[in-house]
N, C-alpha and C positions, 0 to 999 in steps of 0.2 A: 173800347174807343176805336172808331174806324180809321183805316190807313190814310184816307184823303183829308182827315181833320188836321188842323194846326192847333186850335184851342177849343177844347170841348165846349166852353161856355159861349163862344162866338162863331160857331161853324157857319150858320146861315148868313150872318152879317158879312163874314169874309167872302162867302160865295157871291153875295150881291155886289160887293165892292169890286170883286174881280170881273164879274160880268159887265159892270158899268165901264170899267177901264177898257176892256176889250172893245166894247161898242164905240167909245169915244175915239180909240186909236183907229178903228176901222173907218169911221166917218172922216177923220183927218186925212187918212191915206187916199180916200176917194176924192177929196177936195184938192189933193196935191199939196197939202200943208206940210206933210212929212213924207220922206222918201219911202219907197217900197221896203218891205221887211228885209230882204236879202241885200239890197243896195245899201240900206242904212247900216246893216251889220258889217258890210265890207268897209264902210267909211270910218268905222269906229276903230281906234287903236286899242287893242286888247290890253296892252301894257298899261295904258292910262286907267283902265277900269279895274285892274287887279284880278279879274276873273274872266276867262275867255268867254266871249259871247254874251256877257251880261249887258242889259240895256241901261243906258245912262240916266234915263228919265224916271226910273222907279226901282225900288229894292226888288230882288228876285222873288218870285212867287213859287210856291211848291208846284211840281209837275202834276198836272191833272191827267190821269189815265182813263181809258175807257172803262165803263162800269164792269165789264166781264173780268178785266185784269184786276181791278180793285177787289172784286169779290174773291178771286183766286188768291190774291196776296193776303187778304184778310183771313181766309181759311187756313192758309199755310202758316201764318203767324200764330193762329189759335192752336194748330197741331203742334207747333214748336214750343208753345207755352210762353211766347214772348209778345207782350202787348206792344203795339206800334212798332213792330219789327222792322218795317221798311219806311218809317216816318222820316228819318234823317236822310235816307237815300233820295226820297222824293223832294225833300227841301233843297238838297244840293243840286239835284238835276234840273230844277226849275230855271236856273240861270245859265245852263250850258247850251252850246250851239247844237249838239246832237245828244239830247238828254236820253233817248231810248236806248242807245248803245251803252251809255253809262249805267242806266238802270238795269239793263239785262245782265251786264257783267257783275254789278254789285249784288243783284238778286241771286245770280248763280252762286257767287261766293258764299252768301249767307245760307242759302238752302243746302249747299254741299256740306257746310260745316254743321248744320243742324240735323240732318237726316242721313240714314244709311244710304248706300249707293242706289239701290232700287227705288227707295222712297224719293230720293232726290231726283232720280231720272223721271219718275212719274210726274212730279210737280213741274219740273222744267219742261217736259214734253207738253204738258197742259198749257203752260204759259206760252210756249212757242206756237201752239195751235191757236191760242187766243190773240196772237199778234205781237208778242214780245220776241225779238230776234235773238233767242238764246241758242238754238241749234240750226245748223245748216240743213239743207234738204236731205243729204245722205244720213246725217246724224239723226234726223227726225224719223227716217224710215227704219233705221236700226233700233231706235228707242221704241217705236211702235211694235216692231217684231218682238223685242224682248218683253214688253209689257203685256202683249196679247198672247205670247207663246206660239205665234204663227211664224216659225223660223224657217228660212229656206234650207235646202240641202247644202251641205258644205262643199266647197270646191274640192275636186279630187286632187289637184296639184296646185295648192295655194301659193300665191306669190309672197305672202307674208303670214308668218305663224304668230298671230297675236291673240288677244283674249277673245275677239269676235270669232275667229276661226275655231278656237277651242270650244267656245259656247256652241257653235253649230255642230261640231263633231260630237260633243257630249249629248246634245239633244238628239242627234241622229242615233247615237248608241242606245239611248233610252227609249226610242220609238221604233224605227224600222231596223236598226242594228245592222245597216249595210255600210260597212266601213272598210277601208284598206288596212293592211297590217300596220302601216305607219301611223294612221289615225288612231287605231286602237291603242297603239303604244303610247301616243301622246295623252290620250284620255286616261289610261291606266296609271301613268306616272305623274299626272297633274291633279286630277280631281281628288277630293277627299276619299280616303280608303273605304270608309263606310259606304259611299256611293258606288265605288267599284264592286263591293260585296253585294249591293243591291242588284247591279247588273248581272252578276254571277247567279244570284238566287233566282232571278227572273228568267234565266236561260238566255239572255241576250248576249252575254259574253261567255263564249264556250271555246271548245278546242279549235274551232275554225279560225280563231285569231292567231293560231300557230305560235304560241308563246315560246315554245322550245327553240324557235329560230331567232328570237330576239337576242341581241348581244348583251343585254343587261343581266347581271347576276347579283343585284343588290337584294336587300331583305324584302322589299316590296315585290320585286319580280319573282322571287322564290315563293312568297306567300300566295300571289295570284296564280302562279303556275301550279302550286300544290292544290289549289281549289279548282282549277280548270283542267289541267293536264298533269295529274300527279305522277303518271308513269314516266314523264320526261325528266324527273329529278333524279339525281344521283344520291348516294349515301351521304356525301359531304353536305349536300343541300338539305337533306333531312335533318342532319345534326345541327346545321346552322339555324334551322327553324325551331329547334328543340321540340320536334314533333315526336313525342314519346310513343304514341300508339303505333306509328309507322315504324319506329325503331324496333319495337317489340314484334311487330308483324314480320319484319325482315329477319329477325332472329328465329322466328318460327319456320319461315321458309328455308332457312339455312340449316335447320335441324339443331340449332343451339339450345341450350337450356334457358328456359324463361321462368324465373321464380315468381311466386305469388307476391302481391303487394300488401305489405303490412299483415302478412299471414293469411291473406284472403286471395283466392283465385280471381283474377280478372279473365277476360275473354282470351287473352293471349297465353297466359300460363296454363289455362285449361286446355286450349288447343294443343299446346306443346306436350302436355302430359298424355292426352289422348293419342297423339301421333306416335308416341312411344309404346302404345298398347296398355297404358296404365288405366285399366277400367275402374280401379279402386277409387280413382279421383272422383268418380260419380257419386260416391258416398259423402264427399266433402262439400258438395254444392247444394244441398237441400233436396228434399224429396221430389220437388217439381221443377228444379232448375231455378237459379237466381234470375230475378227479373231484370238485373242490370246487364245481362248478356244481350247481344243482338237477337232478334226474333228467331233467325234460322238456327243459331247455336242453342238457344233455349229449347226449341222443338227437338233438336237432336238429343240433348241431354235427357229430356223427358222420355223420349222413345227408347234410348239405351237403358235407362233405369227400369222402364217397363219390361224390356226384354230380359233383363237380369232377374226380374221377379217372375218370369215365366210366360210373359205375353208373347203373342206371335209377332214375327217380323212382318211389318206391313209392306205393301207394294212400293211405296215411295222410297223406303230404305233398301228394299230388296233388289232394286234395279240401280243402285248407286255403288259401282265397284270400289270406289275410293273408301267406302265405309265397311267393306266386307270383313276386314281383319278385326275391326272393333266388334261388329255384330257377332262374329264367331266366338270371340272371347266372352261376350255377354251371355251366350247360350248356356243353359245348364249342361254339365258334362254328360250326363246320362240320358239326355233328351233325344228322342228320335227326330231327325231333321226331315220335315216333310212340307212341301209347298211347291209353287209353280213359278217362283221368281228366279232370276239369275243367281241370287244369293243362295237360295235353297238348293239348287242343283250343284253349285260350287261347294258350299259348306257340307251338304249331305255326302258328296263324293269324298271330300277330305275326311269326314268322320268314318266313312266306310273303310278307308284304308288304315285309319288309326285302329279301328276295331280289328281289322285283319292282322295288323301287327301284334295287337294284344293276343289274338287267337294263336298266332305262331309261337309267341312266348309261352302261352299257357300249354300248348301241345308239347312243348319241350320241358318246361319247368313244373307245371301244375296240371297234369292231364285230367284231373278230376273236374276242374272248372272249364276245361276247353269246350265241352258241348254247349254250355251256357253262352260263352263268348261267341261261338260260331252261330248260335241262334240269333244273337244281336246283329251279327254281320248280315245274315240272311234278311232280317227284318229291315235293316237300313237299305239293303240292295233292292228289296221289293218296293220300298217307299220311293226309290229313285226311278223305278221303271215307268216309262211314259212313251206315248206315240206322237208327241208334239214335235213340230218343226222348230228349228232354231238351234244355233250352235250349242248353247249351254244345255238345253234339254236333250239334244241328241248325244252329246258327249257323256252326260250323266247316265243316260240309258245304256250306252255301250259299255261304260265302265261297270255299271251294275250287272249287266249280262255276263261280262267276263269274270267278275268276282263270283257270281252265283254258280257259273259253270265250274269254276275252280273249287269252290266249297263242296259242290255236289260230288266231284271226283274225290276230294279229300275224305269225305264222310261216307262214300259208297262202300257197301260190303261186297265181297267177292261174289260175282254172279248177278249183282243187282243191275241188270242191263237197262231196266226202265229208267233208273236214276241217271245212268250214264247217257242214255239216249236223250233224256231231257236236257242234260248239260250241253251236249253237242247241238241240240236244236236251238238253244238260246243264241248261239253264234250264227248258226245257219240261217235263222230268220232274218238277221241283218244282212247277211251276204246275199240272200236272194233278192234284196231290193235293188241290187246293182250299184252303180256309181251315184254320186251326189245328184247328177242331172236327173236320174230316174228315182230320186227319193232315198237313195242309199247313203254311202259315206264317201269321203274323199279317198283317192287312190292309196295314200300312205296308211291310213287307218284300215282300209280294206285289206291291204297286204298283211298287216299285223294280225287281223282277225282270222285270215285264211291260215296263217301259220299255227295259231292257237287251235283252230278247229281241226286241222290236220293232225296236230299232236294228240288231241283228245280222241279222235277217231282211231288213231293207231293204238292208243292205250286201251280203248274199248274193245279192240279185237282180241286183247289178251284176257278179257272177262274180269280183270281186276286192275285198278289203277295203281300207279306208283304210290308209295307212302309219302314221297316228297316229290311234288311237281316242280318246285323251284328251290334248290338248296340255299340260295341266298336268303330268300324269304324265311326259310326254316331256321336260319341262324339269326333272325331278327335284324337283318340289314337290307338295304335297298338292292334291287336286282343289279348285278354287275359291280357292286361296291367293292373297293379295295380294302374296306374295313371289315371284311368277313372274318378275318382271323381274330380281331378284337371281339366280334360278336360271339364267335365260338368259345373263346377263353371266358368271356363273361358268363355264358350259359353253363359252361363246364363247372363253374363254381357254384351253380345254383340248382342244377337239375338233380333229381334222384338218380341213384346208380342204374336203375333199370332203363333210364332214358339216355344214358351216355351213348349207347349204340345209335340212337336216333340222330343225335347231333354229330356224332363222328362220321356216320354215313353221309350226312349233308356236307361236312368238311371234305371228305374224300372225293365226292362228286365235283365240288368246286375245283379242287386241285387237279383232277383229271381233265376238267374242261380247260383250265389255264394251260396245262401241259400240251393239250392238243393244239391250242392256239399258238404256242411257241414253236411247235414242230410243224405247223402248217397243215395239220390235219383238220377235218371237219369236226367241230365241237358238237356236243350233245345239245339238242334243241330243248329249251326250257320254256315253261309257261311264264312268259314275261308280263309282269304287271307293274305299274298301271299301263294302260294303252297310250295315254297322252299325259306325260309328266307335266307339260306346260299348263294344262288345264287346272292342275292342283296348286299352282303357285299363287301367291298373294298378288292380286293385280297392282301393278305399279302405276297407278293413276292418282291424280290429285283430287281430293274432294274439295269443292268450292266452299264447303262449310268449315273444314279444318284448315285449309290453306287458301284463304280468300285472296282475291286480287286486291291491289291497292285501292283504297277508297279515297275520294277527295277530302282534303282537309276541311274540318268544320269551321264555320265562320268564327273569327276572333274579335270582330268589332261589334259595338253596340248598334242598335237600329239607327239609321241615319236621321239626323235632325233636319228641320226645314232649312236652317241656315246652311247646312252642308249640301243639301240638294240644290239650293239656289246659288251655290258658290260661283259657278261659272257665269251665271247671269249677273251676279253682283260685280264680278271682276270686269265683265264687258261694260256694264253700266258705269263703273268707276272710270274706265278708260274713256268712255264717251264724254262724261262730264269733264274730266281732266283735259281731254283734247280740245273741247270747246273753250275752256279757259285759256289754254296755251295759245290757241289760234287767235283769240281776241287780244291777249296781251301782246303777241307779236304784231298784230294789226295796229 
């Protein structure tokens, strides 16, 4: 049933009657038989009629609207599922002096109650365009902007912080993302959290919003900061967020114990174990590394497992100093370290000196196996020899030369001048290069090598070397160590009787050297190894795989719904509709 109908069975008859009445009244006004419409209405006493503006000569007829408005109201009623939704409104309006204002206000009330804000706004905007005075010009412009999505840029310094301003700021955030910190703060704290997460995931809300400077420290601020600028959070904020993975990461960074979860290693307990050098943990995470680990950690696990099985250390790991200590522990103990990465030079030199320590112990306690151990020393030293430029390569080459010269003198027979000349030549080749600028070594290393070369040349003049070039090393302690007495006592309980003279002579030489130092006399020059103790130390650098930086918190909200994405538009629409109603009621 259409909205202009009064009785479905007599629609056309009523229309004909109404048209005839209008024609008769128009003719009467032209003949002067009745006053003009406005004059006649002013002469009537509304109190006598009971209804303001009603004509005394006929019962009020329903208001007849233009066809476009009728069609719109018919469609709105159909969408609302209410037949003749505006029938009573049109019937009451027919006898009023200003029926369109009454209809506009009543229609707005009905549509606002029947539709959500955006739907109501669309219908009321269409009615306004068709001629019904529902919205003012400003309200119509805002309604059109909301419905078309063509919103203007928000004022930078708004005079009023209302739903319209928030809509403009939220729209700007989702498109051009050029907002002040104050505007970002309003958006973050007002729109649905899932929409804020959308802005973060799309890269529109990032660290440029400077969340760390915001005064807020509620749960939402912490959450958004954790997703955008996690480094700005303190430990208390992390705890307040119940951010378990970050709490475990902080424990790893502090060197604290991080236990497996339900008996199974997660990425943090695995990292903590590897940082302590526990390479056995690699056997607990599967042959290829668990897939639930981050990709970089999974690759590291697989690589370390391969090295433990005897695979070569690849260039990617070989140039990562923060992993050297792990790689070294994964290498088979008896394996020759040979390669051209920083790790190979470092680990090969450390193995060289471990073998030299074993050789000194064997020379004192088990002379029968000493030749085999010394051959291993020579093999490792030769593997380290190189002519490449670079700090690691150059240092490894010099240490290898110094050790080879040392071993050649230790194993030279009396009168074996060729072997002694070869030992001196190893050092002289480096010294002939000059300073670092000329392809040689730095001044400090050069001075050390000159002392060693002079010592060997002096010994060569005697046609036979000393049995002990460095008594500290002969006692299986580091050069200059105050623990030499402990080394001597330890060896004395293990060496055969015929070797006691060997270790006692070494002890006596250390004592004489210390006495000379106390008396201010020049001490005996010893063959001091290694050349650069610092080169052998474990690098104190962080591996980004084992000690990663803080990562942004993962999203905790579900994907945003259409209702959440349209929330600011709905609120602005609600305020426009409500403001229209209030203004009309005040009027």
